N, C-alpha and C positions, 0 to 999 in steps of 0.2 A: 256365884250362882250362875249356872249356865242352863239355858232353856232351849229345847228343841221345839220348834213351832211347825205345825203342819195343818192341813185341812182337807176337805173333799170338794170345795168349790173351785179349786185351782189356784195356781201361784199368783195370778193377777186379781184375785177377788178382793174387794174392799174390806171384807171382814178379816182377812188375813193381815192386812196392813193395820187395821184397828187393833188387832191382838198384839202385833209387834210394837205398836205405839204404847199400849198399856204396859207391856214388859219393860220398855225403855223408861217409862215414868218411874218404875220401881228401881231403876239402876241395875237391872239384871242384864247379863249378856245373853245373846241368842244366836242360833243358827236356824235358817228356814230350809226345810226339805219338804216340798209340797208337790202335788200332782201338776204336771204341765197343763192338763186340761181338766175340766170338771168331771168329777167321779161320784156325783151324788147318788145315794141309795145303792151303793155297790156292796154294802155290808162289809164283812171281814174277808173279802176275797183277796188272795195273794197270787202273785205271778211266780210260777215254778218251772214252766216248760218253755218260756221264751226269755230272751235277753231283755234286760231293763235299760233303756237309754236314759242317760242323765246329762242334763245341760247345766252350765253354771253361768247364768247371765250376770251375776255379781258375786263378790266375795261373800262367803257364808250364806249363799242363797242357791239352792239346787232345785231344778225343775225335773221331776221324775215322770217318765212316761209309764205310769203304773198307778196303783191304788194307794189310799192313805196308809193302809197296813204295810204295803210295800215300802212306803217312804220311811216309816219308823224302822223297819228291818234293815233297810239300806243304810240309814243314818247310823245305826248301832253297829252293824257288822261289815260295812264296806267303806263308809265315809269317815270313820274314826271320830264321830260325834259322841261325846261322853256327857250326856245331860244329867242334871240333878232333877229336872222336871220336864215332862212332855205336855205341851198344850196343843189342843186340836180345835180349830175354829177360826174366827167366830162364824158359825154356819149361818147362812141367810135362810132361816126357817127353823122352826122348832124341832127338837129331837126328844119327844116325850112318849112315854108308854110304849106302844107297839113299834114306834119309830126306832127304838134303841137297837133292835136286832138288824134293822135295814140300813142304818146310818153308817156311812163311811167315816164321818166325823167321830162318832163314838168308837168305831172299830180301831182307829189310830190310838186313842187313849187306852183301850182295852189291850192292844198289842203291847204297849209300854208296860202296863201293869203285869202282864204275863212274864215280863223280864225283870220284874222287881223294881220298876222305876215309878216314882210318883207321877200321876197324870190327871189331867182334867180335859173333858170335852165341853166346849162352850158353844151355845147356839142362841140365836135371836129369833123368837117367834115373830111372824110377819102378819100384819093386817093389811090387806090390799089397798085400802084407802089412805094409809099413812105412809109417809116417806121415812126411810131409815136414816137416823142421824148417827153416822158412824163415829163422829168425834165424841158425841155424848156417850155412845156405847163404849168407846175406849176408856173414857173417864170412869164409867161404872165398873168396867172389868178391872181396872187398876185397883179399885177398892176391894172388889170381890177376890182377886188373887191374893192380896195382902191378908184378908180375913181367912180365906179358906186354906191357904198354904200353912198358916199357923196352927191349924187344927190337926188332931191326931188322925192319921190315915193308916189303917192296918195294911200289912203286906198283902199284895194281890188285890187291892181295891183301887178304885179311881172315882173321881167326882164327875157327875153329869149335871151341868148347869145350864138352865134355860132362862133367858131374859125376856120380859114381857115387852110388847110393843105399845108404847104410850105416846100421847100427843107431844109435840115439840115443846109445849109449855111446861112439861114435867121435867125439871132439871135434876132433882135429887135422886140418888140411888134408891129404888124401891126396897121394901122389906125383903129379907132373905128368909125363905121358908124351907125347912127340911121336909122332904116329902118322899114318897115311894112311887115307883113307876105305875101308871094307870094300868089296870088289868083289862078293862073293857076295850074291845077292838074298835077300830074305825068303822064307820058306816060305809061299807064298800058297795059300789054298784058298777055295772057295765052297760054300755049302750051298743047295741048291735047295728052294724052297717054292712054294706057290700064288701068292705075291707076286713071285716072281722069284728072283734069286740074291743071297744075303747073304754079304758078305765076311767071312772069318775068317783069322787068322794068329796064330801064337804068337811074339810079339816076343822073349820071353826065350829061345826055343830057336833063334834065328837063328844062322847060321854065324859063327864067330869066326875070321876069317882072321888068320894070324900077322902081328903088327905093325900090325894095323888098329885103328881107333878103337873098334870094337865089342869087340875082345879087351881093349884097355886099360881101357875103362869097365866091362865086365862083370867084370873082375878086381879092381875096387875102386879104380881109379886115375882121375885126371882126364885125359881124352883131349883132347889139343890138336893141332889140324891147321891148317896154313896153306894156304888155298885161294886160287885165282886166278880172276878173272872171265873 
């Protein structure tokens, strides 16, 4: 079992290491091909008119000066990585509902699915007042990977998985809820200043459509959605 690991938070992100730790706990081999710098909210952008610089700080670890989708394409078609599974994350922040089309994390999993490779995007919803326990997150993801990988995954589909942010006293993996992406948009606002318009939105107060990934994750569950390319 060989896994390609990528993300959009960059090759030095703690969530990327947590995902690698989870994969190691399952005894799976892996190669990391991740952006050299943060590429959050870049969507499914790919680089086609400039050269992509790639650095190799360690064996089986590539830092790409490009997007998450670039990382998957380079791994498959330039770096000779032949994965059985592509994992993208663990993103520091949720990728729910409307976030899905914006997310670089989700785009990497989608890119893999386009090429017929099983894939999962994994994200961790964040509550500002709580610290992220990445070791606990790695343990949770180890269980989630084992469960989800065993399920039937139709060709051209991929999993989008969002972890809730729970207090440090909550050690057990929360319930896993199959859900659909929320359809209601974020409550978006802009503040005008002499420099132009500054974006503002309250992520925590977004609508929680019944049965949606937002409702499941905000209620303290792991939201699991099967998406198609």
